[in-house]
C-alpha positions, 0 to 999 in steps of 0.5 A: 452477470447479476449484481451482488449489491443490496439495499439495506434499510435500518429501522430509523429510516436510513438506507445504504448499499451493501455489496455482498460479494465485496463484503465476503472478500473482505472478510476472507482476505482479513481472515487470510491475513490474520492466519498468515500472521499467526503462522509468521509469529510462530516462524523463526529460530525458536518455532512456536506452534500456531495453537501456542501462538494463539494462547500467548496472544490471549495471555495464556503462554509461558514467560518465554513465549510471552516475550518472544511473541509479544516483544519480538515478533508481534510488533514486526507482524503488526508493522507488516499488516499496517504497512501492507494496508496503507500501501493497498489503500494508497494504491487503490486511491491513486489508481481510481483518481488517475483511472489507470491501473499503472497509477500507483505510488511505485510508478508515480515516484512517491516511494522513490521520493520518500526514499530520497528524503530518508537517504538525505537524512542518513547520508547528509546528517547521519540521522537516527531512526526517528529522523529517517522516519521524518525524512521519508515523510517529508520526501513523500509529501514533497514528491506528491506535491511536485507531481500534483503541481506539474500534472495540473492543467485545468485539473489533474487527469489520469495519463498526465498524472502517470506520465508526470509521475514516471518522470518524477520517479526517474529524477528521484531515482537519480537523486538516490543514486547520487546520494549513495555514491557520496556516502561513506561506507557505513552510511552507504551500507545502512542506506542500501539495507533500508532501500531494500524494504524490510521488516527486520527489527521493527518494534512498537515505536513503528506500530503506534504512528501507523495505527494513529494515521490509519485511524485518522485517514481511513474514515476520511477516505471512506467518507469520500468513497462516493465522490471517488466512485463518481470521479471514475466516471469522468470529471463532467459526470462527477460535476453533474452529480454534484461532486466537487471534483478538484477538492475531492481529488486533492483530499484523496491524493493527499491521503494517498501520499501520507499513507504511502510516505508513512508506509515507506518510513516504517519499512522502507520502499516495499515495492509493488504492493501498492500496484498489485493489491488494488488490481487483485482485489478488483478482480475478486470483488467485481463481476466481469462484464463483456464489453469492448475492454475484453471483459475487464473488471467493472469500475469501483475503488474497492478500498477495504478489499485493497487494504486487506489484500495489501496486508495479506500480501505483505505478511505472506511475502514476509513469511516467504522471505524468511522460509522459502530460501533456506538459510538465506533470509531476504528483505521482504521488499526483494520478494515483493519486487520480484513478484510485482515485477512479473505482475507489472509485465503481465499488466503491460501486456494485457493493457497493450492487447486492449489497445490502452497503451 
C-alpha cells in the first residue's frame, strides 16, 4: 500500500515529514471528542440543546445556562478530555518503549500503584481531596521507579518490563485490598467510590494541574518522538542511529508515569483507556502490511492520535455511563472497564494466534 507521508520544505530551507493520514485521523478524532463534549455538556437533569451549549460557551447564553455550563458541567468535561488524553499518551509511550501491545499502565501496575498511594492517604490519614491527589501522584511515581529498577538488567527490555509490571500490579492490588479491609466504614466507602474511577464532582481545581502538566510534558515527549521511533526498531539499531537509548527510554517512561499518575489522581483509576486508545489509533493511522505477523499494523508511536483517541473514548464513555443505563448512573471507570476487558481478551487471542504469546 503506498505511504501517506510527504516531505514538506519551508521557505527558510527547513524540511519535515508530514503524514497526511495520521494528520487526518488526528483532526477527525479531535472533532469527534469536541462533538461528544458538547453533547455531554448538554446532558443531565436540565438538558440543554447543543446549539445553546455552543452559544453559552461563546458567552451568549442566559444566566442559568451560564452557571450550569461553565461552573457545573464544563470542568467535568475538560477533566474527562485531559484525563483521556493523558492516559492515551501514557499508554502509547509505554507500548512503544516495551514494543508490546500489553505494555500499558493498567498491566504494568502504575494505576494500581497510584491507587495504593491515594488509599493510604484516605485510610491511614483521612486526607482531603488535595492530599489524595498528592498521594496518588506519589504512589504512581514510586511504582514506576520500582518497575524500572526491577526490570533493569543491562537495560530495560519489552517482555521483562511487562512481566515485572504484572508482578508489581499483583502486589499493589493486594495492598489495596488490605487497606480496604483495615479502613472504617466511612473511609472504606469513600475509597471504593474513588477506586471505581469517576468524573463526578470534578471542578476547575482538577483542570488547571492537568493543563499545566500537559503543557510541560507534551513538547518534551514530541521532541523525543524520533528517538522513540528508533527504539521500536531495537536498541542496537537505535544506538547505530545515534540515539542515547537509556536516556531517551528513562525520560519517556518518567513522562508516561507522570501522565498516568496525574490522570489517576484527577479521576481515579479509569481502566483500560491507556491500553485501548493507542492500539485503536495505530490501526486507524498506519497502513497494514502483508508480513509474517498476519497483516499487523506497521510500527510507530502515534502519540497525537493516541491522545485524541483517549480523549474521545473517555468523554464518550462518560456520556454512556450517564445515559445508557436508564436512571442508574455508573462511574465512567465501570464502563471503560467492561469495554476494555472485552478488548483485552480479543487482543490476547489475536497475539496468541500470531504466536507472540
